[in-house]
ZAMARGU-4260 file (C-alpha; in steps of 0.2 Angstrom, whole numbers, plus 5000, padded with zeros to 4 digits):
<rodrens>
0) 5677/5840/5287 | 5662/5849/5286 | 5655/5840/5302 | 5673/5837/5309 | 5690/5846/5306
5) 5702/5843/5291 | 5713/5833/5304 | 5699/5820/5306 | 5697/5808/5290 | 5714/5803/5291
10) 5714/5794/5307 | 5696/5789/5302 | 5697/5783/5286 | 5714/5771/5295 | 5700/5765/5308
15) 5689/5761/5297 | 5703/5750/5285 | 5703/5739/5304 | 5687/5733/5300 | 5680/5717/5297
20) 5669/5722/5284 | 5668/5730/5268 | 5672/5747/5266 | 5670/5762/5253 | 5676/5780/5252
25) 5672/5797/5238 | 5685/5807/5233 | 5678/5821/5240 | 5684/5812/5259 | 5702/5809/5249
30) 5704/5826/5241 | 5701/5834/5258 | 5685/5844/5249 | 5679/5853/5266 | 5663/5859/5259
35) 5647/5851/5253 | 5644/5843/5238 | 5627/5844/5234 | 5622/5828/5223 | 5608/5837/5215
40) 5614/5852/5210 | 5631/5852/5211 | 5638/5854/5191 | 5658/5856/5193 | 5668/5840/5189
45) 5682/5831/5198 | 5697/5837/5195 | 5712/5824/5184 | 5723/5812/5189 | 5739/5824/5183
50) 5752/5826/5197 | 5761/5841/5185 | 5745/5854/5185 | 5742/5864/5196 | 5724/5857/5195
55) 5729/5841/5194 | 5727/5827/5209 | 5743/5815/5209 | 5746/5801/5224 | 5753/5816/5237
60) 5735/5827/5236 | 5725/5822/5252 | 5726/5807/5260 | 5729/5798/5244 | 5746/5790/5247
65) 5740/5783/5265 | 5724/5780/5262 | 5731/5769/5248 | 5741/5761/5260 | 5725/5758/5274
70) 5717/5748/5259 | 5730/5739/5256 | 5730/5732/5273 | 5712/5732/5274 | 5711/5719/5258
75) 5729/5709/5266 | 5719/5708/5283 | 5706/5700/5274 | 5713/5687/5262 | 5724/5682/5276
80) 5714/5676/5288 | 5712/5691/5301 | 5693/5687/5308 | 5695/5693/5326 | 5692/5711/5330
85) 5697/5721/5348 | 5694/5738/5351 | 5701/5748/5365 | 5698/5766/5366 | 5712/5772/5376
90) 5706/5792/5378 | 5694/5801/5370 | 5701/5803/5356 | 5713/5789/5351 | 5707/5770/5348
95) 5717/5757/5346 | 5713/5741/5334 | 5718/5724/5336 | 5717/5711/5322 | 5722/5694/5325
100) 5722/5676/5316 | 5716/5663/5326 | 5725/5651/5316 | 5744/5657/5316 | 5739/5671/5330
105) 5747/5684/5323 | 5741/5701/5325 | 5741/5720/5318 | 5737/5733/5330 | 5735/5752/5323
110) 5731/5766/5335 | 5725/5781/5327 | 5724/5798/5336 | 5708/5806/5329 | 5703/5825/5329
115) 5683/5828/5327 | 5687/5845/5329 | 5701/5855/5326 | 5714/5854/5338 | 5720/5869/5350
120) 5738/5866/5344 | 5741/5853/5331 | 5759/5849/5330 | 5755/5844/5353 | 5757/5831/5359
125) 5745/5827/5372 | 5750/5814/5386 | 5743/5794/5381 | 5744/5782/5391 | 5758/5769/5386
130) 5751/5755/5379 | 5755/5736/5381 | 5756/5727/5366 | 5759/5707/5368 | 5770/5697/5358
135) 5785/5702/5346 | 5783/5716/5335 | 5789/5713/5321 | 5790/5730/5312 | 5779/5746/5311
140) 5769/5743/5293 | 5767/5762/5293 | 5767/5778/5301 | 5759/5792/5294 | 5749/5809/5299
145) 5742/5826/5292 | 5757/5839/5288 | 5754/5858/5284 | 5739/5868/5289 | 5723/5869/5281
150) 5720/5885/5270 | 5711/5898/5278 | 5708/5905/5264 | 5702/5893/5253 | 5693/5897/5238
155) 5680/5887/5228 | 5685/5884/5208 | 5671/5888/5199 | 5676/5873/5185 | 5681/5861/5197
160) 5679/5852/5213 | 5693/5857/5224 | 5699/5850/5240 | 5712/5858/5252 | 5727/5859/5242
165) 5741/5862/5254 | 5736/5849/5267 | 5741/5830/5265 | 5748/5815/5272 | 5765/5810/5276
170) 5768/5794/5277 | 5782/5780/5282 | 5782/5761/5279 | 5793/5747/5283 | 5800/5757/5296
175) 5814/5746/5309 | 5806/5749/5327 | 5819/5758/5331 | 5819/5773/5318 | 5801/5775/5323
180) 5797/5794/5325 | 5780/5795/5334 | 5785/5779/5349 | 5799/5772/5360 | 5797/5754/5361
185) 5803/5745/5378 | 5803/5726/5379 | 5797/5717/5395 | 5800/5702/5393 | 5789/5695/5378
190) 5779/5710/5378 | 5781/5727/5373 | 5777/5744/5382 | 5773/5758/5367 | 5778/5776/5374
195) 5770/5786/5361 | 5783/5801/5360 | 5778/5812/5344 | 5760/5807/5341 | 5750/5824/5341
200) 5732/5822/5333 | 5728/5815/5316 | 5741/5801/5318 | 5742/5782/5316 | 5755/5769/5319
205) 5750/5750/5313 | 5763/5737/5320 | 5763/5718/5312 | 5765/5709/5328 | 5767/5689/5331
210) 5769/5677/5345 | 5782/5673/5357 | 5786/5654/5358 | 5780/5658/5378 | 5761/5665/5371
215) 5760/5651/5357 | 5765/5636/5370 | 5749/5646/5381 | 5736/5648/5369 | 5740/5628/5361
220) 5739/5622/5380 | 5722/5632/5383 | 5716/5625/5366 | 5720/5608/5373 | 5711/5609/5388
225) 5694/5618/5379 | 5696/5604/5367 | 5692/5594/5382 | 5677/5600/5389 | 5669/5594/5372
230) 5676/5577/5377 | 5660/5569/5389 | 5675/5556/5398 | 5687/5567/5400 | 5692/5574/5419
235) 5684/5590/5420 | 5669/5581/5415 | 5668/5568/5427 | 5671/5579/5440 | 5658/5591/5435
240) 5645/5575/5437 | 5651/5570/5452 | 5642/5587/5460 | 5624/5586/5466 | 5614/5599/5464
245) 5614/5606/5481 | 5634/5610/5476 | 5630/5616/5457 | 5619/5627/5467 | 5634/5634/5474
250) 5648/5635/5459 | 5632/5645/5450 | 5623/5654/5464 | 5623/5660/5480 | 5617/5681/5483
255) 5627/5690/5494 | 5619/5688/5508 | 5619/5669/5509 | 5638/5670/5503 | 5642/5679/5520
260) 5631/5668/5531 | 5642/5653/5526 | 5662/5657/5520 | 5660/5676/5522 | 5662/5681/5507
265) 5653/5692/5492 | 5649/5696/5475 | 5663/5702/5464 | 5662/5719/5458 | 5665/5727/5443
270) 5671/5744/5439 | 5659/5758/5434 | 5645/5742/5439 | 5647/5738/5456 | 5643/5719/5461
275) 5637/5705/5453 | 5620/5695/5457 | 5629/5678/5460 | 5645/5674/5468 | 5646/5661/5457
280) 5649/5661/5439 | 5629/5662/5431 | 5630/5680/5434 | 5647/5680/5423 | 5638/5668/5412
285) 5627/5683/5409 | 5638/5697/5404 | 5648/5686/5395 | 5632/5683/5385 | 5627/5700/5382
290) 5645/5703/5376 | 5646/5690/5362 | 5628/5694/5357 | 5633/5712/5355 | 5650/5708/5351
295) 5652/5723/5366 | 5672/5717/5370 | 5671/5736/5380 | 5662/5729/5392 | 5668/5732/5411
300) 5670/5713/5411 | 5681/5713/5396 | 5692/5727/5405 | 5695/5720/5420 | 5699/5701/5414
305) 5712/5711/5403 | 5719/5722/5416 | 5723/5708/5427 | 5718/5689/5434 | 5707/5695/5449
310) 5691/5688/5443 | 5703/5671/5438 | 5707/5671/5456 | 5691/5676/5464 | 5683/5661/5452
315) 5697/5648/5460 | 5698/5654/5480 | 5679/5655/5479 | 5678/5637/5475 | 5692/5631/5487
320) 5682/5635/5502 | 5670/5620/5497 | 5676/5606/5500 | 5667/5597/5487 | 5671/5609/5474
325) 5689/5609/5477 | 5692/5596/5462 | 5682/5607/5452 | 5694/5626/5458 | 5711/5615/5455
330) 5703/5609/5437 | 5703/5630/5434 | 5717/5635/5442 | 5726/5625/5430 | 5718/5632/5416
335) 5719/5652/5421 | 5738/5649/5424 | 5739/5646/5406 | 5724/5659/5403 | 5736/5672/5409
340) 5750/5668/5401 | 5743/5673/5382 | 5743/5689/5377 | 5729/5701/5387 | 5720/5707/5374
345) 5714/5688/5370 | 5709/5684/5387 | 5692/5689/5385 | 5690/5675/5372 | 5699/5662/5382
350) 5690/5666/5398 | 5673/5665/5387 | 5676/5648/5379 | 5684/5643/5395 | 5671/5647/5407
355) 5653/5644/5395 | 5659/5628/5390 | 5659/5621/5408 | 5643/5630/5413 | 5637/5617/5399
360) 5643/5606/5405 | 5635/5609/5423 | 5619/5614/5416 | 5618/5594/5407 | 5623/5586/5424
365) 5607/5596/5430 | 5596/5591/5416 | 5605/5571/5420 | 5600/5575/5438 | 5584/5580/5433
370) 5564/5571/5430 | 5558/5568/5412 | 5550/5583/5412 | 5562/5595/5413 | 5576/5583/5405
375) 5567/5582/5390 | 5556/5597/5392 | 5555/5614/5383 | 5568/5627/5384 | 5556/5636/5396
380) 5552/5622/5407 | 5574/5620/5409 | 5575/5640/5413 | 5564/5640/5427 | 5571/5625/5434
385) 5587/5634/5434 | 5580/5646/5442 | 5574/5636/5455 | 5590/5629/5458 | 5596/5647/5463
390) 5584/5649/5477 | 5587/5629/5484 | 5603/5628/5496 | 5610/5627/5508 | 5612/5641/5524
395) 5619/5642/5540 | 5608/5654/5548 | 5591/5646/5538 | 5592/5627/5545 | 5577/5613/5543
400) 5573/5609/5563 | 5582/5591/5565 | 5573/5576/5558 | 5572/5557/5563 | 5592/5548/5561
405) 5581/5536/5551 | 5577/5551/5537 | 5594/5557/5536 | 5610/5561/5544 | 5610/5577/5560
410) 5626/5582/5557 | 5621/5586/5538 | 5617/5602/5531 | 5601/5600/5520 | 5596/5612/5507
415) 5584/5625/5513 | 5571/5636/5500 | 5573/5654/5499 | 5555/5663/5495 | 5565/5676/5485
420) 5583/5683/5482 | 5590/5694/5488 | 5576/5700/5501 | 5571/5682/5509 | 5588/5674/5507
425) 5595/5670/5524 | 5592/5671/5544 | 5573/5671/5547 | 5568/5680/5533 | 5572/5663/5521
430) 5559/5651/5524 | 5541/5655/5523 | 5528/5641/5527 | 5517/5646/5514 | 5530/5651/5502
435) 5539/5635/5503 | 5527/5622/5499 | 5519/5630/5486 | 5534/5630/5477 | 5539/5611/5484
440) 5527/5605/5469 | 5533/5614/5455 | 5553/5619/5461 | 5553/5599/5470 | 5541/5586/5465
445) 5540/5590/5446 | 5560/5594/5442 | 5563/5576/5452 | 5569/5582/5470 | 5559/5570/5479
450) 5572/5568/5493 | 5572/5587/5496 | 5555/5588/5494 | 5553/5575/5508 | 5564/5582/5522
455) 5558/5599/5520 | 5539/5591/5520 | 5546/5580/5537 | 5556/5595/5545 | 5542/5609/5544
460) 5528/5593/5550 | 5540/5593/5566 | 5536/5612/5572 | 5519/5608/5571 | 5511/5618/5585
465) 5494/5622/5589 | 5490/5612/5574 | 5497/5623/5562 | 5515/5626/5553 | 5526/5639/5557
470) 5524/5656/5543 | 5542/5661/5548 | 5554/5643/5550 | 5570/5651/5560 | 5574/5635/5562
475) 5560/5629/5572 | 5567/5636/5588 | 5559/5655/5585 | 5546/5649/5574 | 5531/5663/5571
480) 5511/5654/5573 | 5504/5667/5563 | 5499/5659/5545 | 5481/5652/5545 | 5485/5645/5526
485) 5504/5639/5529 | 5495/5622/5536 | 5485/5619/5521 | 5499/5622/5507 | 5507/5608/5517
490) 5493/5597/5517 | 5490/5599/5497 | 5512/5597/5493 | 5511/5579/5505 | 5495/5576/5494
495) 5504/5580/5476 | 5519/5571/5483 | 5509/5555/5485 | 5502/5556/5468 | 5516/5562/5460
500) 5532/5554/5468 | 5535/5534/5463 | 5529/5525/5479 | 5525/5542/5485 | 5513/5537/5498
505) 5524/5529/5509 | 5528/5545/5515 | 5515/5546/5528 | 5523/5530/5540 | 5541/5542/5538
510) 5543/5545/5554 | 5544/5565/5560 | 5554/5572/5574 | 5541/5584/5585 | 5549/5600/5591
515) 5534/5600/5600 | 5524/5586/5606 | 5513/5597/5617 | 5508/5617/5613 | 5517/5620/5627
520) 5534/5612/5625 | 5550/5619/5625 | 5559/5614/5608 | 5567/5598/5610 | 5581/5601/5599
525) 5593/5587/5609 | 5597/5570/5605 | 5590/5565/5623 | 5573/5570/5621 | 5568/5564/5605
530) 5548/5563/5601 | 5543/5556/5585 | 5528/5549/5577 | 5523/5545/5559 | 5519/5559/5547
535) 5501/5552/5546 | 5498/5556/5564 | 5504/5573/5561 | 5493/5576/5548 | 5478/5570/5558
540) 5483/5582/5573 | 5483/5594/5562 | 5466/5593/5555 | 5459/5586/5573 | 5466/5602/5582
545) 5458/5614/5568 | 5440/5603/5569 | 5440/5607/5588 | 5446/5623/5586 | 5462/5634/5587
550) 5464/5647/5598 | 5480/5655/5608 | 5489/5668/5610 | 5507/5670/5602 | 5522/5667/5612
555) 5532/5685/5616 | 5518/5692/5610 | 5523/5713/5606 | 5535/5722/5599 | 5549/5709/5602
560) 5540/5699/5587 | 5532/5712/5577 | 5533/5731/5584 | 5517/5737/5571 | 5506/5723/5575
565) 5492/5729/5588 | 5488/5718/5605 | 5472/5710/5598 | 5482/5704/5583 | 5492/5692/5591
570) 5477/5682/5597 | 5474/5667/5582 | 5460/5658/5580 | 5454/5644/5569 | 5440/5631/5565
575) 5429/5623/5555 | 5411/5628/5555 | 5401/5612/5558 | 5385/5620/5544 | 5397/5623/5532
580) 5412/5613/5533 | 5423/5630/5529 | 5440/5631/5538 | 5437/5651/5545 | 5448/5662/5558
585) 5458/5676/5559 | 5450/5693/5564 | 5453/5712/5559 | 5469/5716/5567 | 5479/5701/5558
590) 5484/5691/5544 | 5482/5674/5544 | 5484/5672/5523 | 5495/5678/5510 | 5488/5693/5506
595) 5497/5698/5524 | 5503/5717/5524 | 5501/5727/5540 | 5504/5744/5541 | 5517/5751/5550
600) 5516/5769/5547 | 5508/5782/5561 | 5512/5795/5550 | 5494/5789/5539 | 5490/5780/5554
605) 5489/5765/5547 | 5501/5754/5558 | 5494/5739/5565 | 5481/5736/5553 | 5479/5725/5540
610) 5477/5730/5520 | 5467/5713/5519 | 5464/5702/5535 | 5453/5692/5525 | 5449/5683/5542
615) 5432/5673/5540 | 5436/5658/5528 | 5445/5663/5511 | 5440/5654/5497 | 5459/5648/5493
620) 5460/5640/5511 | 5441/5630/5508 | 5448/5625/5491 | 5464/5617/5500 | 5454/5610/5513
625) 5442/5603/5500 | 5456/5594/5489 | 5466/5588/5505 | 5451/5579/5515 | 5444/5571/5499
630) 5460/5565/5497 | 5462/5560/5514 | 5444/5550/5511 | 5451/5541/5497 | 5467/5536/5504
635) 5456/5528/5520 | 5448/5519/5508 | 5461/5510/5502 | 5469/5508/5519 | 5484/5519/5515
640) 5479/5531/5528 | 5473/5525/5547 | 5460/5538/5552 | 5442/5541/5542 | 5442/5559/5548
645) 5439/5568/5566 | 5429/5567/5580 | 5418/5578/5592 | 5423/5583/5608 | 5407/5569/5611
650) 5419/5555/5603 | 5406/5557/5587 | 5415/5553/5571 | 5412/5566/5556 | 5422/5557/5539
655) 5430/5566/5528 | 5418/5561/5515 | 5405/5572/5525 | 5415/5585/5527 | 5424/5585/5509
660) 5402/5584/5504 | 5398/5598/5517 | 5408/5612/5508 | 5404/5605/5491 | 5385/5608/5495
665) 5389/5624/5501 | 5401/5633/5491 | 5392/5639/5477 | 5377/5644/5489 | 5390/5658/5500
670) 5402/5664/5485 | 5396/5664/5469 | 5388/5681/5468 | 5374/5678/5452 | 5368/5689/5439
675) 5352/5691/5451 | 5359/5693/5468 | 5353/5711/5475 | 5366/5712/5489 | 5369/5729/5491
680) 5387/5726/5494 | 5393/5721/5475 | 5401/5727/5468 | 5403/5717/5453 | 5391/5700/5450
685) 5395/5684/5442 | 5412/5684/5451 | 5418/5671/5466 | 5420/5682/5483 | 5435/5681/5491
690) 5429/5679/5507 | 5415/5674/5519 | 5410/5680/5537 | 5425/5693/5536 | 5423/5705/5550
695) 5422/5719/5538 | 5409/5714/5527 | 5411/5721/5512 | 5428/5714/5512 | 5418/5698/5505
700) 5413/5703/5488 | 5430/5710/5480 | 5438/5703/5467 | 5454/5696/5469 | 5463/5680/5464
705) 5462/5666/5477 | 5449/5660/5471 | 5457/5653/5457 | 5468/5643/5467 | 5451/5634/5472
710) 5447/5632/5454 | 5463/5623/5451 | 5464/5612/5466 | 5447/5608/5471 | 5437/5611/5452
715) 5423/5600/5458 | 5417/5616/5467 | 5412/5625/5456 | 5396/5626/5441 | 5404/5625/5426
720) 5396/5637/5418 | 5400/5648/5434 | 5415/5645/5432 | 5418/5649/5415 | 5411/5667/5418
725) 5424/5671/5434 | 5436/5666/5424 | 5431/5675/5406 | 5428/5690/5421 | 5447/5687/5429
730) 5455/5687/5410 | 5447/5701/5407 | 5450/5712/5424 | 5463/5703/5433 | 5476/5696/5420
735) 5492/5707/5417 | 5509/5706/5406 | 5516/5695/5421 | 5503/5692/5435 | 5489/5694/5442
740) 5482/5711/5450 | 5478/5708/5468 | 5462/5717/5467 | 5450/5723/5454 | 5453/5741/5448
745) 5436/5746/5449 | 5436/5743/5469 | 5440/5759/5480 | 5455/5751/5487 | 5465/5748/5472
750) 5480/5755/5468 | 5492/5747/5454 | 5508/5754/5459 | 5520/5747/5475 | 5531/5759/5484
755) 5538/5751/5500 | 5546/5769/5504 | 5530/5777/5502 | 5531/5790/5516 | 5516/5800/5512
760) 5499/5804/5525 | 5490/5791/5514 | 5486/5776/5525 | 5479/5765/5509 | 5498/5772/5501
765) 5512/5774/5515 | 5525/5763/5517 | 5517/5752/5504 | 5500/5747/5509 | 5492/5743/5495
770) 5505/5728/5493 | 5490/5715/5488 | 5478/5728/5483 | 5482/5730/5465 | 5500/5728/5461
775) 5502/5711/5448 | 5509/5694/5457 | 5518/5681/5447 | 5511/5664/5456 | 5491/5667/5456
780) 5494/5667/5437 | 5497/5648/5438 | 5484/5643/5445 | 5473/5656/5433 | 5481/5644/5420
785) 5478/5629/5427 | 5459/5633/5430 | 5458/5638/5410 | 5462/5618/5405 | 5450/5612/5418
790) 5435/5619/5414 | 5436/5626/5395 | 5432/5613/5382 | 5442/5617/5367 | 5460/5610/5377
795) 5469/5616/5359 | 5463/5633/5359 | 5466/5635/5377 | 5484/5626/5375 | 5488/5641/5360
800) 5482/5655/5372 | 5492/5649/5388 | 5508/5648/5376 | 5507/5664/5369 | 5502/5672/5388
805) 5518/5665/5393 | 5530/5669/5378 | 5532/5685/5388 | 5536/5677/5401 | 5548/5663/5394
810) 5556/5681/5385 | 5559/5689/5404 | 5566/5675/5411 | 5580/5674/5397 | 5586/5691/5400
815) 5586/5690/5416 | 5600/5694/5424 | 5595/5687/5440 | 5591/5669/5428 | 5570/5672/5436
820) 5553/5677/5438 | 5550/5692/5450 | 5539/5692/5465 | 5527/5705/5458 | 5524/5719/5444
825) 5517/5737/5446 | 5501/5742/5436 | 5502/5733/5418 | 5517/5724/5419 | 5529/5738/5425
830) 5543/5735/5434 | 5543/5735/5453 | 5560/5739/5463 | 5553/5734/5479 | 5550/5716/5472
835) 5563/5703/5474 | 5569/5700/5455 | 5566/5680/5457 | 5554/5672/5468 | 5549/5654/5474
840) 5534/5652/5469 | 5535/5662/5454 | 5542/5650/5444 | 5533/5634/5453 | 5516/5638/5449
845) 5520/5640/5430 | 5531/5623/5430 | 5515/5617/5436 | 5508/5623/5422 | 5518/5616/5408
850) 5518/5600/5415 | 5500/5600/5416 | 5502/5603/5396 | 5513/5591/5392 | 5502/5577/5401
855) 5489/5580/5391
</rodrens>
């Protein structure tokens, strides 16, 4: 009463009595003592129980009479198994609580109008929305409210602890429905609409409710359906077992853009929360997991389910639009029809039982169709794989180029790999050459999706032009060839396929349907002018073109394909140094590697100015090229690759072995910065350069994470002691909570927080120019950890460190509403709002590390 009003103890005590827990009280509360009782200094005693004395306490004092009824109800509910509870806040002051017995399907519904603050008119009954009670109301257990008025002239008794004497509860029990003084009940079929006629503050009413035969029948049949889901041989589980991984991508995932491209739909929206991330049931599962863990039946999803069948209808109608999921749609339609017939307040619980069991059956199907590494793997491995499933699916606006009819049916829409969601989900922005082939090993090969990996490798192979693989694929017909690194990631993916897939080397003889047999060919997309060749010839062409030198200007150069790039930036060059064996290319006006941020702010003066041109020889491309040519030399020796090297213009051969050895002989010499080096441009010693031969010379000496890629794919390039020291510096300087800093914080260009909407006049930051100059990207972390495994002597200590580091990633993905790991974070792992919340290569490279550990 001291903190609230004297009208509040009664309704609050009623609510407490409905909790599924032990409860207690004290005499001061029950006797409406309206002042603080100091347990240290109070010397008075409570008054004795004496109904005949003026100073005595009786059943009519305070809220005692009603409190006894509350306690009886509380005990009865507990003893008789009313273990399910639902709380519904009707308005600011009014709460309805339902206790349900899941065996007998009987319920008690209590409605309480609290009064934290003294009401202006205690006798007034403000309007309250009618309450729907599903089932048959057997009787009103009790009605109670406060009568009289709190004394304004209350005086503390000097001898006894006293409370309000004339203010007390009025209680009526076992009331026929038609005799209630508080409500009017209108029966509507097998439900009641409760109209609150006289329900002023402090009012409490409790109903005893049982199921009608209609509701009981619906619940029994729904339980039978739920039990079917536990049987692996049931119709629903047989049905799920026939769905492909591509089908399951549709059932579980697909963001708004993906859905709009295919079936002209969108994600379901929840009141106060907006649209879900995914159109499939994965987002529903995410919210149900939270609701179950937090016991949050007040969540908007639960409210939406109680208020109507809209979400269930959405799920069913969406699945109807895909021919492969119609049967699942029909099964769910039957289940949801039954579900809609049970009392509305129970629908969230039974909906969860159905949809979550469907989800677990789907997960079983995913693991069954995955490699042993995934099927028998840790929960973290499976979560990374599940996130990968969200990124691999069909999309009509982002298709693979046509494949040979010997490989796939041309009429079949094949899955493609989205770089990230939702920003890179559809259209020309979905399929990036480098992103795809960094992700192929982890998301497709290691998880056992060999067919999809083969299709993607051969699809991109068909678009080879100028010796390059496209940066942006766009179906092959509008590809951009402004990436110097995509072709090397493609070649590395082919190597991984050959080594990891059973009989994988047969891939080299698979037919490639060439869209551009020559650099100037129009896209050969029709069946009338098909040019095909084995993949090994396409591979060889890419290597020979690099060795001979690549020099061209992008087609349609200008604002049509890039509104920011200057004229010089469209000039693409690449080649191989005869002195070092290093691949090189680019210029200071373009971006040829993954660090591809092009300035776009006229105000800040960075428009058309790459933040990280990385021209010359980029360290990761040296590592990738060394890995590839060494592998091809081995295949050539085994007669599994028909070429032994590339040729000079005079016809003289430069063998793969010579090329590999040339790179190895020169790498440490040109890339390692020793302790005694006296070059004036050095910012940090005992590291490996990021580039060699850059136009802007000081950029060679920047500490970035790209050398980690070379360490992981071509460890033989590195002197062991130098590598260990460089890894130690990387750990101290670059490694963040989730990702890897893209630039040394000691570098003057460093800025760890990326904001693409920055409209300042700061040339280094405007329009997110620092995208790769500090923010912490996740995908290089996988290569850092792979390098640790290759160069550290104490394997178990290294594994322990890796597992400890990745525990943060496990916690992140487990709580992610996108089921994924992000593209990047800002400084020290802080959230970056412009990052994709799920990114393909972030998942892939960590799966690679976990596979390496699994293979030890």
